[in-house]
Backbone as a ProteinNet text record, in pm:
[ID]
protein_1_A
[PRIMARY]
MEIYTDGGEDKYCFVIPDKNIVKTFEKKGITNNESEYLGVIEAIKHVEPGSRVKILTDSKLVANQLRMEWHIKEKRLLALFKEVFEIEWLPRSRNKAGKVLG
[TERTIARY]
-848.5	-863.3	-892.3	-989.7	-1021.6	-967.8	-905.5	-852.4	-908.9	-969.4	-1026.5	-930	-905	-813.5	-879.3	-832.3	-881.5	-775.6	-787.4	-695.4	-763.9	-714.9	-766.4	-654.6	-688.4	-587.9	-515	-386.4	-297.7	-333	-417.3	-450.3	-487.9	-471.6	-505.4	-532.2	-594.3	-630	-648.1	-661.1	-703	-781.3	-865.5	-948.6	-937.9	-910.5	-910.6	-1020.3	-1142.9	-1255.2	-1234.3	-1174.2	-1154.4	-1067.4	-979.4	-888.1	-924.9	-1035	-1080.3	-971.3	-902.7	-795.9	-842.8	-828.2	-855.9	-737.3	-668.3	-550.6	-567.3	-536.3	-538.3	-401.7	-366.1	-234.9	-251.2	-158.3	-153.9	-13.9	-8	119.4	94.7	157.8	137.9	202.2	138.9	197.2	184.4	94.5	77.1	-52.3	-53.7	-173.1	-273.8	-395.5	-498.1	-454.2	-398.5	-354.9	-240.9	-149.1	-41.4	-98.8	-195.6	-254.1	-326.3	-388.6	-454.4	-351.4	-238	-130.2	-75.3	-54.3	1.4	-91.5	-221.6	-316.4	-293.2	-269.5	-241.8	-108.5	-7.3	125.8	121.9	56.8	47.6	-32.2	-137	-218.4	-137.5	-58.6	21.1	119.3	164	256.3	192.6	59.9	-10.7	-57.4	-9	-48.2	53.6	3.4	91.5	141.8	269	323.3	237.5	213.7	135.1	-13.9	-57.5	-200.3	-249.1	-369.5	-434.3	-510.8	-482.3	-536.2	-609.7	-720.9	-794.4	-798.2	-736.7	-737.1	-860.3	-938.3	-1058.2	-1040.7	-1046.9	-1026.9	-1128.9	-1166.8	-1257.7	-1180.9	-1049.6	-966.7	-950.7	-1019	-1004.1	-860.3	-794.9	-656.9	-568	-571.4	-485.8	-522.9	-650.9	-693.2	-647.3	-668.3	-631.3	-481.1	-408.4	-262.8	-203.8	-254.3	-200.6	-234.8	-344.8	-378.3	-307.6	-227.7	-151.4	-240.9	-358.7	-449.5	-430.2	-378.6	-350.6	-202.6	-146.7	-6.6	10	127.3	160.4	252.9	202.3	280.8	350	290.2	342.9	456.5	574.9	692.3	672.6	605.8	584.6	493.1	395.2	307.6	380.4	468.6	545.8	633.8	691.6	773.8	688.4	566.1	477.2	432.2	403.8	366.2	473.1	598.1	708.9	719.4	666.5	664.4	560.2	453.9	345.4	376.8	426.9	439.6	568.8	653.4	778.6	808.7	841.7	883.2	1009	1101.7	1229	1277.5	1331.5	1391.7	1532.4	1571.9	1709	1751.2	1881.3	1928.8	1893.5	1868.9	1832.1	1936.3	2061.3	2167.8	2152.3	2079	2057.7	1917.7	1835.9	1698.6	1691.9	1672.9	1669.7	1554	1441.9	1327.8	1358	1429.9	1466.8	1554.2	1634.2	1721.2	1640.8	1524.1	1438.6	1393.2	1360.4	1308.8	1419.3	1541.3	1653.4	1705.4
687.3	544.8	485.2	398.4	328.6	186.5	145.7	9.6	-52.4	-167.4	-240.6	-351.8	-364.7	-468.5	-550	-672.6	-758.4	-861.8	-916.8	-1021.4	-1114.8	-1234.7	-1335.8	-1432	-1537.6	-1635.6	-1692.5	-1662.2	-1713.2	-1667.7	-1564.8	-1516.7	-1368.6	-1302.7	-1161.9	-1129.5	-1013.2	-978.1	-827.6	-784.7	-648	-646.5	-543.7	-525.8	-380.6	-360.1	-225.6	-226.4	-186.3	-194.7	-118.2	1.7	83.3	14.2	-73.2	-143.2	-290.9	-328.9	-467.6	-565.5	-527.7	-610.7	-672.5	-803.7	-877.3	-970	-954.4	-1036.7	-1100.1	-1229	-1299.2	-1361.9	-1374.3	-1426.2	-1517.5	-1609.5	-1695.7	-1691.6	-1690.5	-1693.9	-1761.8	-1872.5	-1950.1	-1882.2	-1898.1	-1854.5	-1707.5	-1635.8	-1493.9	-1474.4	-1369.2	-1337.5	-1265.5	-1252.9	-1180	-1035.5	-971.4	-832.6	-819.2	-913.7	-911.1	-926.8	-1013.6	-1034.6	-908.5	-834.9	-708.8	-609.1	-596.5	-508.5	-554.8	-683.3	-734.7	-707.3	-708.8	-672.2	-529.5	-439	-298.9	-287.4	-355.9	-349.8	-398.1	-509.8	-561.2	-466.6	-407.7	-314.5	-193.2	-140.7	-21.4	-46.9	-169.2	-203.3	-186.4	-181	-168.2	-25.6	68.6	208.2	278.3	350.9	426.3	550.4	584.9	704.2	827.5	905.7	1027.8	1007.2	883.2	854.4	891.7	942.2	966.1	839.3	784.8	654.1	662.3	592.3	576.9	428.2	389.6	250.3	229.5	129.2	96.8	-41.1	-47.2	-171.8	-184.6	-307.4	-328	-353.4	-337.6	-353.6	-218	-201.2	-76.5	-57.5	-166.5	-158.6	-99.9	-155.9	-107.6	35.3	63.6	197.7	302.2	275	372.5	382.8	274	282	355.9	331.9	401	549.9	585.6	727.4	786.1	703.8	741.9	789.8	731.4	762	663.7	545.9	445.4	413.3	387.5	347	202.2	171.9	35.8	-22.5	-121	-180.7	-308.8	-380.8	-509.8	-486.5	-538.8	-516	-567.2	-680.5	-734.5	-643.2	-581	-487.3	-357.3	-314.9	-193.5	-209.6	-326.7	-352.6	-344	-396.6	-388.6	-245.2	-171.5	-31.1	46.7	20.4	91.1	60.2	-53.9	-84.1	0.1	35	112.9	260.9	305.5	448.2	474.3	551.1	583.7	730.6	798.7	937.7	953.9	1025.8	1038.8	1181.9	1236.3	1367.5	1354.7	1451.5	1457	1602.2	1629.2	1766.9	1828.4	1955.8	2024.7	2001.1	1990	1969.6	1837.4	1741.8	1612	1602.1	1705.8	1701.9	1744.2	1646.6	1673.9	1764.6	1753	1841.2	1983.8	1998	2130.1	2204.7	2133.6	2196.5	2253.7	2198.6	2248	2389.8	2413.3	2545.3	2647.8	2601.2	2693.7	2711.5
-1015.9	-1031.8	-894.7	-887.7	-763.8	-770.4	-660.3	-650	-522.4	-537.4	-425.3	-385.7	-255.5	-208.4	-98.4	-84.5	22.4	55.8	174.5	216.5	313.5	316.2	407.6	440.5	507.1	547.6	426.7	415.7	310.7	168.8	154.2	19.4	23.4	-90.5	-102.3	-248.5	-272.1	-409.9	-422.9	-547.9	-576.8	-706.5	-720.6	-839.8	-882.5	-1011.5	-1069.2	-1176	-1139	-1231.9	-1362.6	-1356	-1476.5	-1580.2	-1536.6	-1627.4	-1643.6	-1580.3	-1587	-1539.4	-1432	-1377.1	-1245.6	-1235.5	-1112.5	-1090.5	-978.5	-948.7	-811.4	-802.4	-675	-650.4	-523.8	-484.7	-364.4	-349.2	-231.4	-172.1	-39.8	30.4	164.6	183.2	305.2	426.6	540.1	665.6	697.9	631.3	661.7	739.9	820	896.7	807.6	856.9	783.4	760.1	862.3	846.1	745.7	747.9	648.1	507.7	492.3	359.3	311.5	403.3	366	313.7	380.6	335.2	200.3	185.1	59	-58.7	-35.1	-140.8	-188.3	-94.6	-128.5	-202	-152.2	-213.4	-358.1	-382.9	-520.1	-608.7	-555.3	-634.1	-677.9	-587.1	-617.6	-731.8	-744.8	-853.4	-991.2	-997.7	-1124.3	-1152.9	-1073.8	-1090.5	-1179.6	-1276.4	-1364.8	-1291	-1308.4	-1242.5	-1271.8	-1170.6	-1185.8	-1171.8	-1157.3	-1144	-1004.5	-999.3	-869.7	-835	-718.4	-681.2	-548.4	-542.5	-417.8	-386.9	-275.8	-232.5	-145.3	-178.1	-101.5	-39.8	92.9	163.7	275.7	306.5	419.6	549.2	543.9	662.8	731.9	844.4	919.9	964.8	1002.1	1048.2	939.9	820.2	710.4	672.4	658	618.7	719.8	847	949.9	969.2	951.8	962	842.5	723.4	605.6	607.3	670.8	687.7	809.4	875.7	994.2	1107.9	1115.8	1225.8	1341.3	1310.1	1412.6	1410.9	1527.4	1538.9	1491.8	1444.9	1403.4	1509	1581.2	1688.8	1645	1554.1	1508	1409.1	1437.2	1352.4	1210.7	1193.8	1058.4	976.6	1041.5	970.5	940.4	1030.2	1005.8	882	864.6	744.9	618.4	623.4	507.1	483.1	589.9	577.5	502	534.1	470.3	321.4	278.4	134.6	63	133.8	74.4	79	192.5	216.7	290.8	230.2	297.6	274.3	378.9	367.7	452.1	400.4	469.1	455.5	563.1	557.9	501.4	420.8	374.2	365.7	372.7	364.2	228.3	227.1	103.2	-7	30.4	-67.9	-144.2	-87.9	-154.1	-216.6	-202	-251.2	-398.4	-486.2	-629.4	-667	-598.1	-625.8	-582.1	-471.8	-424.3	-522.1	-598.9	-697.9	-815.1	-840.1	-948.1	-918	-792	-751.5	-727.7	-719.3	-705.7	-570.3
[MASK]
++++++++++++++++++++++++++++++++++++++++++++++++++++++++++++++++++++++++++++++++++++++++++++++++++++++

């Protein structure tokens, strides 16, 4: 599934052509980069579990940060990044997936 996202001053959106979904949002006081991230965050909420998704954005900053090719220096963007993508190490004893394999 391909999802297109965009953001601008105080507004952001996403489009899922396969599902004929177009959503727009407004939020006062956010930067352009924050709005680009929020477009991705809202889009992900409409993804069915197990779906393979390709996010398409014209924001080089968001694309490169989400691919972990660029560092995130801005604290507000780092908080948004963590909403999209989070990975955490935990001991094997707490790993529910690890228990499946034995």
